[in-house]
matplotlib code that plots the C-alpha trace (Angstrom):
import matplotlib.pyplot as plt

x = [8.1, 11.3, 13.4, 11.5, 8.5, 10.0, 12.7, 16.3, 18.0, 19.0, 16.5, 14.6, 11.1, 8.2, 4.5, 4.2, 7.3, 5.9, 2.7, 4.5, 6.9, 3.9, 1.9, 4.9, 6.4, 3.1, 2.2, 5.5, 5.2, 1.7, 3.0, 6.1, 5.0, 1.5, 0.4, 3.5, 5.0, 2.0, 2.4, 5.6, 3.9, 2.0, -1.1, -2.3, -5.2, -8.0, -5.8, -6.7, -10.3, -12.7, -11.2, -7.5, -7.8, -9.3, -6.8, -4.0, -5.4, -5.7, -2.1, -0.7, -2.8, -1.4, 2.2, 1.3, -0.6, 2.3, 4.8, 2.7, 2.1, 5.8, 6.7, 4.1, 6.1, 8.7, 8.7, 8.6, 8.7, 11.7, 13.8, 16.4, 13.8, 12.7, 16.2, 17.0, 13.8, 14.3, 18.0, 17.1, 14.2, 16.4, 19.2, 16.8, 14.7, 16.1, 19.5, 18.1, 15.2, 17.6, 19.7, 16.5, 15.6, 18.9, 18.6, 15.1, 16.7, 19.5, 17.1, 14.7, 11.8, 11.9, 13.0, 15.9, 13.9, 11.5, 14.4, 15.6, 12.1, 11.9, 15.0, 13.2, 9.9, 8.2, 6.1, 3.8, 2.6, 2.9, 0.3, 2.9, 3.6, 6.5, 6.0, 6.0, 8.3, 5.4, 4.8, 8.2, 7.9, 4.6, 5.9, 8.8, 6.2, 4.2, 7.3, 8.0, 4.6, 4.8, 6.6, 4.2, 1.2, 2.7, 3.5, 0.0, -1.5, 0.6, -0.5, -4.2, -3.9, -2.4, -5.0, -8.1, -6.9, -8.4, -6.5, -9.7, -10.9, -7.5, -7.6, -11.0, -10.1, -6.9, -8.5, -11.3, -8.8, -6.7, -9.8, -10.6, -7.0, -6.8, -9.9, -8.5, -5.1, -6.9, -8.6, -5.4, -3.1, -4.8, -1.8, -1.6, -1.4, -4.8, -3.2, -1.7, -5.2, -6.1, -3.1, -2.5, -5.4, -4.0, -0.6, -2.3, -4.4, -1.3, 0.6, -2.1, -3.3, 0.0, -0.5, -4.0, -2.9, 0.4, 0.6, -3.0, -3.9, -2.9, -5.7, -8.4, -11.9, -15.3, -14.0, -11.5, -14.0, -16.6, -13.9, -12.8, -16.4, -17.0, -13.8, -14.9, -18.3, -16.7, -14.3, -17.2, -19.0, -15.8, -15.7, -19.3, -18.7, -16.0, -18.3, -19.6, -16.2, -15.1, -11.9, -8.7, -10.5, -10.5, -6.8, -7.4, -11.0, -11.6, -14.5, -11.7, -10.3, -12.2, -11.2, -7.6, -7.5, -10.0, -9.3, -5.5, -6.2, -8.4, -5.7, -3.0, -5.1, -6.2, -2.8, -1.0, -3.7, -3.6, 0.1, 0.9, 4.1, 4.4, 7.8, 7.8, 10.0, 13.3, 12.6, 9.5, 11.4, 14.2, 11.5, 10.1, 13.6, 14.2, 10.7, 11.8, 14.7, 12.4, 9.9, 12.7, 14.5, 11.9, 10.9, 14.4, 15.1, 11.9, 12.6, 16.1, 14.8, 12.1, 14.7, 16.9, 14.0, 13.0, 16.2, 14.8, 11.9, 9.1, 6.3, 3.6, 3.2, 2.8, 6.4, 7.6, 5.4, 7.0, 10.5, 9.7, 8.0, 10.5, 13.7, 12.8, 11.0, 13.6, 16.3, 14.7, 14.2, 17.8, 19.4, 17.2, 18.0, 21.7, 21.4, 19.5, 22.1, 25.0, 23.3, 22.6, 26.2, 27.5, 25.3, 26.6, 30.2, 29.7, 28.3, 24.8]
y = [3.1, 1.7, -1.1, -3.5, -2.9, -5.0, -7.3, -6.3, -4.9, -7.7, -10.2, -11.9, -10.4, -12.5, -12.0, -10.6, -8.4, -7.1, -6.1, -4.3, -2.5, -1.4, -0.1, 1.5, 3.0, 4.4, 5.8, 7.7, 9.2, 10.4, 12.0, 13.5, 14.2, 15.5, 16.1, 18.0, 19.1, 21.3, 23.2, 24.6, 26.0, 29.3, 29.8, 26.2, 25.8, 23.3, 20.2, 19.6, 18.6, 15.9, 13.3, 14.0, 14.4, 10.9, 9.5, 10.9, 9.3, 6.0, 6.3, 7.0, 4.2, 1.9, 2.8, 2.2, -1.1, -2.5, -1.5, -3.5, -6.4, -6.9, -6.4, -9.1, -11.7, -11.7, -14.2, -12.4, -14.9, -14.2, -11.3, -12.0, -11.7, -8.4, -7.0, -8.0, -6.5, -3.2, -2.9, -3.7, -1.1, 1.5, 1.2, 1.2, 4.2, 6.4, 7.6, 8.7, 10.3, 12.2, 13.3, 14.5, 16.6, 18.3, 18.9, 20.4, 22.7, 23.8, 24.7, 26.4, 24.1, 23.5, 25.7, 24.3, 23.9, 21.7, 19.7, 19.1, 18.0, 15.8, 13.9, 12.8, 12.1, 14.7, 16.4, 13.3, 14.2, 18.0, 19.1, 20.5, 17.8, 18.2, 19.3, 16.2, 14.3, 13.7, 10.5, 9.0, 10.2, 8.3, 5.2, 4.9, 4.7, 2.1, -0.1, 0.3, -1.2, -4.0, -6.7, -6.3, -6.7, -9.8, -11.4, -10.7, -12.1, -15.3, -15.7, -15.2, -17.8, -20.3, -19.6, -19.5, -22.1, -19.8, -17.4, -15.6, -15.2, -13.9, -11.3, -10.1, -9.8, -7.9, -5.5, -4.7, -4.1, -1.8, 0.2, 0.8, 1.5, 4.2, 5.8, 6.0, 7.3, 10.1, 11.2, 11.0, 12.8, 16.0, 16.9, 13.6, 14.0, 12.8, 11.1, 8.6, 7.4, 7.5, 5.4, 3.0, 0.8, 0.3, -0.6, -3.0, -4.6, -5.2, -6.5, -8.8, -10.0, -10.2, -13.8, -13.2, -10.0, -11.2, -14.9, -16.2, -13.7, -16.4, -18.6, -19.5, -20.9, -19.9, -18.9, -16.5, -15.0, -14.5, -12.9, -10.6, -9.6, -8.8, -6.7, -4.8, -4.1, -2.9, -0.7, 1.0, 1.5, 3.0, 5.5, 6.3, 7.0, 9.5, 11.5, 13.4, 15.1, 17.9, 19.7, 19.3, 17.7, 14.5, 14.1, 14.0, 13.0, 9.6, 9.2, 8.6, 5.7, 2.9, 4.2, 4.4, 0.8, -1.1, 0.5, -0.2, -3.8, -4.3, -2.9, -5.1, -8.3, -7.6, -6.5, -9.5, -11.8, -10.3, -9.8, -13.4, -13.7, -9.9, -8.3, -4.6, -2.1, -1.4, 2.2, 1.4, -1.2, 1.4, 4.0, 1.5, 0.9, 4.6, 5.5, 6.0, 8.4, 10.1, 10.9, 12.2, 14.3, 15.6, 18.8, 20.2, 19.2, 20.7, 23.9, 24.1, 23.3, 25.9, 28.5, 27.5, 27.5, 31.0, 32.3, 31.2, 33.6, 31.2, 33.1, 30.8, 28.5, 25.5, 26.0, 25.7, 22.6, 21.1, 21.7, 20.2, 17.1, 16.4, 17.3, 17.4, 14.1, 11.9, 13.8, 13.2, 9.5, 9.1, 10.8, 8.9, 5.6, 6.4, 7.5, 4.4, 2.2, 3.9, 3.7, -0.1, -0.6, 1.3, -0.9, -4.1, -2.9, -2.4, -5.8, -4.6]
z = [-33.8, -32.4, -34.0, -31.8, -34.0, -36.9, -37.9, -37.7, -40.8, -43.1, -41.9, -44.7, -45.0, -43.8, -44.2, -40.7, -41.2, -44.4, -42.7, -39.9, -42.3, -44.4, -41.5, -39.8, -42.9, -44.2, -40.8, -40.2, -43.7, -42.8, -39.6, -41.1, -44.6, -44.0, -40.4, -39.2, -42.5, -43.4, -40.2, -41.7, -44.8, -44.2, -46.3, -46.5, -44.2, -43.7, -43.5, -39.9, -40.0, -38.7, -40.9, -40.4, -36.7, -36.4, -38.9, -36.7, -33.6, -35.5, -36.8, -33.3, -31.9, -34.6, -33.6, -29.9, -30.5, -32.6, -29.9, -27.4, -29.7, -30.3, -26.7, -25.8, -27.7, -25.0, -22.3, -18.9, -16.0, -13.8, -12.5, -15.1, -17.9, -16.4, -16.2, -19.8, -21.0, -19.3, -20.4, -24.0, -24.0, -22.3, -24.9, -27.8, -26.8, -24.0, -25.3, -28.7, -26.9, -24.7, -27.7, -29.4, -26.4, -26.5, -30.2, -29.7, -27.1, -29.4, -32.3, -29.8, -30.3, -26.6, -23.7, -21.7, -18.5, -20.5, -21.8, -18.3, -17.2, -20.3, -19.4, -16.2, -17.9, -15.8, -18.6, -18.7, -15.2, -14.7, -17.3, -19.6, -22.2, -24.6, -28.1, -30.4, -28.0, -25.6, -27.5, -26.7, -23.1, -22.9, -24.7, -22.2, -19.4, -21.3, -21.8, -18.1, -17.2, -19.7, -17.6, -14.7, -17.1, -18.7, -15.3, -14.1, -17.3, -16.9, -13.3, -14.2, -16.9, -14.5, -11.8, -14.1, -16.6, -19.3, -21.5, -22.5, -18.9, -17.9, -20.7, -19.7, -16.0, -16.7, -19.2, -16.8, -14.0, -16.3, -17.1, -13.4, -12.7, -15.5, -14.1, -10.6, -12.0, -13.8, -10.6, -8.5, -11.0, -12.2, -14.3, -16.2, -19.9, -21.1, -24.1, -21.7, -20.9, -24.6, -25.9, -23.0, -24.0, -27.6, -26.0, -23.6, -26.3, -28.4, -25.4, -24.1, -27.5, -29.2, -30.3, -31.7, -33.5, -35.0, -34.7, -35.1, -37.8, -40.4, -39.2, -41.6, -41.2, -39.8, -36.3, -37.7, -40.2, -37.4, -35.2, -38.0, -38.7, -35.0, -34.9, -38.0, -36.4, -33.2, -35.1, -36.9, -33.5, -32.1, -35.0, -34.4, -30.7, -31.7, -33.9, -30.8, -30.4, -32.7, -33.6, -31.7, -28.7, -30.8, -30.0, -26.2, -25.6, -24.0, -26.5, -29.0, -27.0, -28.6, -32.0, -31.0, -30.0, -32.2, -35.6, -35.3, -34.1, -37.2, -39.5, -38.0, -38.3, -41.9, -43.1, -41.5, -43.0, -46.5, -47.2, -47.9, -49.9, -50.4, -50.9, -50.1, -51.9, -50.3, -49.7, -47.7, -45.6, -45.0, -44.0, -41.6, -40.1, -39.8, -38.3, -34.7, -35.7, -38.2, -35.4, -33.2, -35.9, -38.3, -36.5, -36.2, -39.8, -41.1, -39.3, -40.8, -44.3, -44.1, -43.1, -46.0, -48.5, -47.3, -49.0, -52.3, -51.8, -53.0, -54.7, -53.4, -50.4, -52.7, -53.8, -50.3, -49.8, -53.0, -51.6, -48.2, -49.8, -52.6, -50.8, -47.1, -46.5, -48.4, -46.6, -43.2, -44.1, -45.3, -42.4, -39.9, -41.5, -41.4, -37.7, -36.7, -38.5, -36.8, -33.4, -33.9, -34.9, -31.9, -29.6, -31.2, -31.0, -27.2, -26.9, -26.2]

ax = plt.figure().add_subplot(projection="3d")
ax.plot(x, y, z, "-o")
ax.set_aspect("equal")
plt.show()
């Protein structure tokens, strides 16, 4: 969801970039323009159901997996590599996140004590996750763990001489570690356990997901067929969970990791030579700021539209879709662009 999930503005589009832009742009439009937007329109019910709950888990898993996959392209071997990685991630994510927390407090979407806790990332551990911004809180923690995972993976590859064996050992260790963490920290946000595996899959299999997806031949076809079958099994496993519990149940974990992995592989493989529309590329670039800003903006737009006294909830929905979503995208793109320029001006 951050700028690291794609190419920098102005970079010529590539097949991989087109795939990432399509997935990221489409996903943020789903979250902003459907999943959260309809919550601001009274009288429209039924949009949260067995299908859309699962789709939302897949979309968030997709964001998280892409974040891991693109972080996994970095070479992390030395202390200098780790410092540069942390500094880059801090600048890209944390100051906008802090600014969004303050904005949520100003518009009364969060109470000020919760804002203060959010600045310190406490809500991920105290059983009181932040509204909407819980995701960024969680993502910061995942990015913090990434260098350690990459170093361990490299060490295992050197020791075992097998990349595949190293991946299996590390993934198994992560599963055991997550289970132990869940028992030790009773207040841990269960969505951390749900979305860390997609991040780890993206991080550890970055080359396979983004670099080797161009491969052709029987091996790739068999791998794709296996991944498709596993994704279908993952969806089946989730069917035992109903309602809002889908968003936090560990039975949704395979779906949150495997379905996004399949989407990334297929999209990267199929978008050969595609050129996406400029508005979709801009939406992809703006996606992080869209996530941070859309709730305060939707709240303000709803208050403004209430003065028009719409006779029907569908009128308010039309206003929010036709005016609100493009406005959110435009302001977010502008905000991201200004922030990038500020970082460059300071030599960062």
